[in-house]
C-alpha positions as CSV (number, residue, x, y, z in Angstrom):
1,M,-32.0,-17.4,-20.2
2,T,-28.5,-18.1,-21.5
3,A,-25.3,-16.3,-20.6
4,T,-21.9,-15.8,-22.2
5,V,-18.8,-14.5,-20.4
6,E,-16.5,-11.8,-21.8
7,I,-13.1,-11.0,-20.2
8,L,-12.4,-7.3,-20.1
9,A,-9.4,-5.3,-18.9
10,G,-7.8,-6.4,-15.6
11,L,-10.3,-8.0,-13.2
12,N,-13.4,-6.8,-15.2
13,R,-15.8,-9.3,-16.6
14,R,-19.1,-9.1,-18.5
15,L,-21.9,-11.5,-18.7
16,T,-24.6,-11.1,-21.4
17,L,-27.9,-12.4,-20.2
18,N,-30.6,-13.1,-22.8
19,V,-34.1,-12.8,-21.4
20,N,-36.8,-15.3,-22.1
21,Q,-39.6,-12.7,-22.4
22,A,-42.3,-15.4,-22.5
23,A,-41.2,-16.8,-19.2
24,I,-41.2,-13.2,-17.7
25,E,-44.7,-12.5,-18.9
26,A,-46.0,-15.8,-17.6
27,E,-44.6,-15.0,-14.1
28,V,-46.0,-11.5,-14.3
29,S,-49.5,-12.9,-15.1
30,K,-49.2,-15.4,-12.3
31,R,-48.3,-12.8,-9.7
32,L,-51.0,-10.4,-11.0
33,S,-53.6,-13.2,-10.4
34,Q,-52.3,-13.7,-6.9
35,V,-52.5,-10.0,-6.2
36,A,-56.0,-9.7,-7.7
37,R,-57.4,-12.3,-5.2
38,T,-56.6,-10.0,-2.2
39,V,-56.2,-6.5,-3.5
40,R,-58.4,-3.7,-2.2
41,M,-59.5,-1.1,-4.7
42,D,-62.1,1.6,-4.3
43,G,-65.5,0.6,-5.4
44,F,-64.9,-3.1,-5.2
45,R,-64.9,-5.8,-2.6
46,P,-61.5,-7.3,-1.6
47,G,-60.4,-9.6,-4.4
48,K,-63.2,-8.6,-6.8
49,A,-61.6,-5.9,-8.8
50,P,-61.4,-6.5,-12.5
51,K,-58.1,-8.0,-13.6
52,N,-57.5,-5.2,-16.2
53,L,-57.7,-2.6,-13.5
54,V,-55.4,-4.6,-11.3
55,A,-53.0,-4.9,-14.2
56,A,-53.1,-1.2,-15.0
57,R,-52.1,-0.3,-11.4
58,Y,-49.7,-3.1,-10.5
59,S,-48.2,-4.6,-13.7
60,G,-45.3,-2.2,-14.0
61,E,-44.2,-2.7,-10.4
62,I,-44.6,-6.5,-10.7
63,R,-42.8,-6.7,-14.0
64,N,-39.8,-4.8,-12.7
65,E,-39.7,-7.1,-9.7
66,V,-40.0,-10.3,-11.8
67,F,-37.4,-9.0,-14.2
68,G,-35.0,-8.1,-11.4
69,D,-35.4,-11.4,-9.7
70,A,-34.8,-13.3,-13.0
71,L,-31.7,-11.3,-13.8
72,Q,-30.3,-11.9,-10.4
73,Q,-31.1,-15.6,-10.5
74,E,-29.5,-16.0,-13.9
75,F,-26.5,-14.0,-12.9
76,S,-26.0,-16.2,-9.8
77,A,-26.4,-19.3,-11.9
78,A,-24.0,-18.0,-14.5
79,I,-21.2,-17.1,-12.1
80,Q,-21.5,-20.5,-10.4
81,A,-21.4,-22.3,-13.8
82,N,-18.3,-20.4,-14.8
83,N,-16.7,-20.6,-11.4
84,L,-16.4,-16.8,-11.1
85,H,-15.7,-15.2,-7.7
86,V,-17.4,-11.8,-7.9
87,A,-15.9,-8.8,-6.0
88,G,-18.5,-6.2,-5.1
89,Y,-21.8,-5.8,-7.0
90,P,-22.6,-6.1,-10.7
91,Q,-23.9,-3.3,-12.9
92,F,-26.8,-4.2,-15.2
93,A,-27.4,-2.4,-18.5
94,P,-29.3,-3.2,-21.8
95,A,-27.1,-5.0,-24.3
96,E,-26.9,-4.2,-28.0
97,G,-29.2,-6.5,-29.9
98,G,-31.3,-7.4,-26.9
99,G,-30.7,-8.9,-23.5
100,F,-28.7,-7.4,-20.6
101,N,-25.1,-7.0,-19.7
102,A,-23.9,-7.6,-16.2
103,T,-20.5,-5.9,-15.7
104,F,-18.5,-6.8,-12.6
105,E,-15.1,-7.5,-11.1
106,V,-13.7,-10.8,-9.9
107,F,-11.2,-11.5,-7.1
108,P,-7.6,-11.7,-8.3
109,E,-5.6,-14.9,-8.3
110,V,-3.3,-14.5,-5.4
111,K,0.3,-15.8,-5.7
112,L,2.8,-15.2,-3.0
113,G,6.2,-14.0,-4.2
114,D,9.7,-14.8,-2.8
115,L,9.1,-14.1,0.9
116,A,12.8,-14.6,1.6
117,Q,13.3,-11.2,0.0
118,I,11.4,-9.5,2.8
119,K,13.9,-7.6,5.1
120,V,13.1,-6.8,8.7
121,T,15.1,-4.9,11.3
122,R,14.1,-6.0,14.7
123,P,14.7,-3.4,17.5
124,Q,16.4,-4.8,20.7
125,V,15.6,-2.6,23.7
126,D,15.5,-2.7,27.5
127,A,13.9,-0.4,30.0
128,T,16.8,1.2,31.9
129,D,17.0,3.1,35.1
130,A,17.4,6.3,33.1
131,D,14.1,5.5,31.3
132,V,12.4,5.0,34.6
133,E,13.7,8.4,35.9
134,R,12.8,10.1,32.7
135,T,9.2,8.8,33.1
136,L,9.1,9.9,36.7
137,D,10.1,13.4,35.5
138,V,7.2,13.4,33.0
139,L,4.8,12.3,35.8
140,R,6.1,15.0,38.1
141,K,5.6,17.7,35.4
142,Q,2.1,16.5,34.9
143,R,1.5,17.3,38.6
144,V,3.3,20.6,38.7
145,Q,2.1,23.3,40.9
146,F,2.7,27.0,40.4
147,Q,3.5,29.5,43.1
148,A,3.4,33.3,42.7
149,V,6.8,35.0,42.9
150,E,8.1,38.5,42.8
151,C,10.9,38.1,40.3
152,E,11.6,38.2,36.6
153,A,9.9,35.6,34.5
154,R,12.1,32.9,33.2
155,E,11.7,29.7,31.2
156,G,9.3,27.3,32.9
157,D,7.4,30.0,34.7
158,R,3.7,30.7,34.1
159,V,3.0,34.3,33.3
160,H,-0.5,35.8,33.4
161,V,-0.9,38.7,31.0
162,D,-3.4,41.2,29.5
163,Y,-2.6,41.9,25.9
164,L,-3.9,43.8,22.9
165,G,-2.6,43.0,19.4
166,Q,-2.9,45.4,16.4
167,I,-2.0,45.3,12.8
168,D,-1.4,48.8,11.3
169,G,-3.1,50.2,14.4
170,V,-6.3,48.1,14.0
171,P,-7.1,45.3,16.5
172,F,-7.6,41.9,14.9
173,P,-9.9,39.0,15.9
174,G,-8.4,36.9,18.6
175,G,-5.7,39.6,19.3
176,E,-7.0,40.5,22.8
177,A,-7.1,38.7,26.1
178,K,-7.3,39.3,29.8
179,D,-5.3,37.3,32.5
180,F,-4.1,35.0,29.7
181,P,-1.7,32.2,31.1
182,V,1.5,31.5,29.2
183,V,4.1,28.9,30.3
184,L,7.4,30.2,29.0
185,G,9.2,27.6,26.9
186,E,6.2,25.4,26.5
187,G,5.7,26.5,22.9
188,R,1.9,27.0,23.0
189,T,2.2,30.5,21.8
190,L,4.4,32.1,19.1
191,K,8.1,31.9,20.0
192,E,8.6,35.7,19.6
193,F,5.6,36.4,21.9
194,E,7.0,34.0,24.6
195,G,10.5,35.4,24.2
196,S,9.3,38.9,24.7
197,L,7.7,38.0,28.1
198,T,11.0,36.6,29.5
199,G,12.5,38.9,32.1
200,M,9.3,40.8,32.8
201,K,7.9,41.3,36.3
202,T,4.5,41.6,37.8
203,D,2.7,44.9,36.9
204,E,5.3,45.6,34.2
205,S,4.1,46.7,30.7
206,K,5.8,46.3,27.4
207,S,5.2,46.8,23.7
208,F,6.8,44.6,21.0
209,D,6.3,43.3,17.4
210,V,5.5,39.7,16.5
211,T,5.5,38.4,12.9
212,F,3.1,35.6,12.2
213,P,4.6,32.6,10.2
214,D,3.7,32.3,6.5
215,D,1.9,29.0,7.3
216,Y,0.0,30.3,10.3
217,F,-3.4,28.6,10.7
218,A,-5.3,31.9,10.6
219,K,-4.7,32.7,6.9
220,E,-5.7,36.4,7.4
221,L,-2.7,36.8,9.8
222,A,-0.1,34.7,8.0
223,G,3.1,36.6,7.2
224,K,1.8,39.8,8.8
225,T,3.5,41.8,11.7
226,A,1.4,42.7,14.7
227,N,2.2,45.1,17.6
228,F,1.3,43.8,21.0
229,N,0.8,45.9,24.2
230,V,1.3,43.6,27.1
231,M,1.0,43.9,30.9
232,V,2.1,41.2,33.3
233,K,-0.5,40.5,35.9
234,S,1.5,37.8,37.8
235,V,4.5,35.5,37.6
236,H,4.3,31.9,38.9
237,E,7.2,29.6,39.5
238,A,6.9,25.9,38.8
239,K,7.2,23.6,41.8
240,L,7.6,19.9,41.0
241,P,6.5,17.3,43.6
242,E,9.1,15.2,45.3
243,V,9.4,11.5,44.5
244,D,8.2,10.4,47.9
245,A,5.4,8.3,49.5
246,A,2.7,10.9,48.9
247,F,3.7,11.1,45.2
248,A,3.7,7.2,44.9
249,K,0.2,7.1,46.5
250,S,-1.1,9.7,44.1
251,L,-0.1,7.3,41.3
252,G,-2.0,4.4,42.8
253,V,0.7,2.7,44.9
254,A,-1.4,2.2,48.0
255,D,1.4,1.8,50.5
256,G,3.5,4.7,49.0
257,D,6.5,2.4,48.4
258,V,8.7,4.4,45.9
259,A,10.7,1.3,45.0
260,R,7.4,-0.4,44.0
261,L,6.4,2.6,42.0
262,R,9.7,2.4,40.0
263,D,9.1,-1.3,39.5
264,E,5.6,-0.7,38.1
265,I,6.9,2.0,35.8
266,R,9.6,-0.3,34.5
267,T,7.0,-3.0,33.9
268,N,4.8,-0.6,32.0
269,L,7.7,0.7,30.0
270,A,8.7,-2.9,29.0
271,R,5.1,-3.6,28.0
272,E,4.9,-0.5,25.9
273,A,8.3,-1.3,24.4
274,K,7.1,-4.8,23.4
275,R,4.1,-3.3,21.8
276,R,6.2,-0.8,19.8
277,V,8.6,-3.4,18.7
278,Q,5.8,-5.7,17.5
279,A,4.2,-2.8,15.6
280,K,7.5,-1.9,13.9
281,I,8.1,-5.5,12.9
282,K,4.6,-5.9,11.7
283,E,4.8,-2.8,9.5
284,Q,8.0,-4.0,7.9
285,V,6.7,-7.5,7.3
286,L,3.5,-6.3,5.7
287,N,5.3,-3.8,3.6
288,G,7.6,-6.6,2.4
289,L,4.6,-8.8,1.7
290,L,3.1,-6.1,-0.5
291,E,6.4,-5.5,-2.3
292,T,7.1,-9.2,-3.0
293,S,3.5,-10.2,-3.9
294,P,1.9,-7.4,-5.9
295,I,-1.7,-8.1,-7.0
296,D,-4.5,-6.4,-8.9
297,V,-7.1,-5.0,-6.5
298,P,-10.8,-4.9,-7.3
299,S,-11.8,-1.2,-7.6
300,N,-15.2,-2.0,-6.1
301,L,-13.6,-3.3,-2.9
302,V,-11.3,-0.2,-2.7
303,S,-14.3,2.1,-3.1
304,M,-16.2,0.3,-0.4
305,E,-13.2,0.5,1.9
306,C,-12.7,4.2,1.1
307,R,-16.4,4.8,2.1
308,A,-15.9,2.9,5.4
309,L,-12.8,4.8,6.3
310,M,-14.4,8.1,5.5
311,E,-17.5,7.3,7.6
312,K,-15.2,6.3,10.5
313,A,-13.3,9.6,10.1
314,V,-16.4,11.6,10.1
315,A,-17.8,9.9,13.1
316,D,-14.5,10.5,14.9
317,L,-14.5,14.2,14.1
318,K,-18.1,14.5,15.2
319,T,-17.2,13.0,18.6
320,R,-14.5,15.7,18.9
321,G,-17.2,18.4,18.5
322,M,-17.1,19.2,14.8
323,K,-20.4,19.7,13.0
324,E,-21.1,17.4,10.1
325,A,-21.7,20.4,7.8
326,D,-18.2,21.7,8.6
327,I,-16.5,18.3,7.8
328,K,-15.2,18.5,4.2
329,L,-13.7,15.1,3.3
330,S,-13.5,13.2,0.1
331,E,-13.3,9.5,-0.3
332,T,-10.3,9.9,-2.6
333,V,-8.2,11.1,0.4
334,F,-8.5,7.6,1.8
335,E,-7.8,5.7,-1.5
336,P,-4.1,4.9,-0.8
337,Q,-4.9,3.5,2.6
338,A,-7.9,1.7,1.3
339,K,-6.0,0.0,-1.5
340,R,-3.3,-1.1,1.0
341,R,-5.9,-2.5,3.4
342,V,-7.7,-4.4,0.6
343,S,-4.4,-5.8,-0.9
344,L,-3.2,-7.0,2.5
345,G,-6.6,-8.5,3.3
346,L,-6.6,-10.5,0.1
347,L,-2.9,-11.7,0.6
348,M,-3.5,-12.6,4.2
349,D,-6.7,-14.5,3.5
350,A,-4.8,-16.5,0.9
351,I,-2.1,-17.3,3.5
352,V,-4.7,-18.3,6.1
353,I,-6.3,-20.7,3.6
354,E,-3.1,-22.2,2.2
355,Q,-1.3,-22.6,5.5
356,K,-4.4,-23.4,7.6
357,I,-3.5,-20.7,10.1
358,V,-5.9,-20.3,13.0
359,A,-6.2,-18.2,16.2
360,G,-5.9,-20.7,19.1
361,E,-8.2,-20.2,22.1
362,E,-5.2,-20.2,24.4
363,Q,-3.6,-17.5,22.3
364,V,-6.7,-15.4,22.4
365,R,-7.0,-15.7,26.2
366,A,-3.3,-14.8,26.6
367,L,-3.8,-11.7,24.5
368,V,-6.9,-10.7,26.5
369,D,-5.0,-11.2,29.7
370,E,-2.2,-9.0,28.4
371,F,-4.7,-6.3,27.6
372,A,-6.1,-6.6,31.1
373,Q,-2.8,-6.2,33.0
374,S,-2.8,-2.4,32.5
375,Y,-6.1,-2.1,34.4
376,E,-6.8,-1.9,38.1
377,D,-9.0,-5.0,38.0
378,P,-7.8,-7.4,35.2
379,S,-10.5,-10.0,35.9
380,E,-13.2,-7.4,35.2
381,V,-11.6,-6.6,31.8
382,V,-11.3,-10.3,30.9
383,G,-15.0,-10.8,31.7
384,W,-15.8,-7.7,29.6
385,Y,-14.2,-9.3,26.6
386,Y,-15.7,-12.8,27.0
387,Q,-19.3,-11.6,27.6
388,D,-19.5,-10.0,24.1
389,G,-18.9,-12.1,21.0
390,E,-17.9,-9.0,18.9
391,R,-15.2,-7.9,21.4
392,L,-13.8,-11.5,21.5
393,K,-14.0,-11.6,17.7
394,E,-11.7,-8.5,17.6
395,A,-9.2,-10.2,19.9
396,K,-9.3,-13.3,17.7
397,A,-8.6,-11.2,14.6
398,L,-5.6,-9.7,16.2
399,V,-4.2,-13.1,17.2
400,L,-4.8,-14.4,13.7
401,E,-3.0,-11.4,12.2
402,E,-0.1,-11.9,14.6
403,N,0.2,-15.6,13.6
404,I,0.3,-14.6,9.9
405,V,3.0,-12.0,10.7
406,N,5.0,-14.6,12.6
407,W,4.7,-17.1,9.7
408,L,6.0,-14.5,7.3
409,L,8.8,-13.5,9.8
410,E,10.1,-17.1,9.8
411,R,10.7,-16.7,6.0
412,A,12.1,-13.2,6.0
413,Q,15.6,-11.9,6.4
414,V,15.7,-10.6,10.0
415,S,18.5,-8.6,11.6
416,D,18.5,-7.4,15.2
417,E,19.4,-3.7,15.9
418,P,20.1,-2.5,19.5
419,T,18.3,0.8,20.3
420,T,17.2,2.9,23.2
421,L,13.7,3.1,24.6
422,E,13.7,6.8,24.0
423,A,14.5,6.3,20.3
424,L,11.9,3.6,20.0
425,M,9.2,5.9,21.5
426,G,10.2,8.6,19.0
427,N,11.5,11.0,21.6
428,A,15.2,10.9,20.6
């Protein structure tokens, strides 16, 4: 076989492979002879079937196998001879005038742009006393207890109601419930519905209208007005736990030391703030890398990444209880994310090779130790990572990525920006 290379649009290439038919037939004949020595056919002893019968049954399969092997061998030899780095898999098709075409994509030539043009804003934040108290309030609300009261329902109270909803006098699916709990102000039901319950007392009944939003998830109700008949079964007032020794113990502080609880909260907040800051910096750095160093991306690799992302999304939805038949996803939904991931992968691989960046063992252990600190028994978590090569591989990949980001950060324009922990967490 001989091969010629044709440069097509973008990263596409085409090899024309000319088949030596005589060599193919010689190999087919050789393999048929090997098969004939051992093949079992009805009416003949093993290895004694006439060669013409063996050929009639097996020659097509063997010829396809030989031809496929020859094409693949010639393709491999041709790409090596021409120093081609194939991305994905080739497509073979008959060529005009004989022979076969192998069409494929190659990896792009990666050239880093002016990294000094990357601009990064680095958040500067500390965990304050106010942040600690705000977190304590959240923890208290998570442990709220409700006590029945004989007074008008107000915001924060939990109201149990029986209700029947009708549109034009006809009940609609999902419009009826018994002893249904609603925490006023929580926003889990329509605002008009919650607002109409405010001020009601136990055993009080009321009728009111509620208009469903135009973008309501139940399309058959969107934009329509329903009349609700509601009876309040009970009103419960929220009672938050005091920040005392019992509360501290419920959160894992064995001796109930409230000061220690606050210190642990501050430490956890600082750890989370560090993680958020690193994530924001990383996002800006990688966006800057993509902007300053645009590259062509092999469509084969993007398609493979789309498929992987979709399979992961489907698996995640199935673990959440969805049936596979109800999951309607298309690979095209994941194309922008896939293209970004492939582009970054190619750019970062080039940086690793050019700059000889590695993930140091001490760095990997430090990262694993950091992961472990948020668990009750850190040593158990460290052992869990180091007893499985795949888990440790993931930690090494994170360290390598962090080292690449830090290398880029040294070349970028970085400005510090003071902020609050609440704003950093997205709560401001």
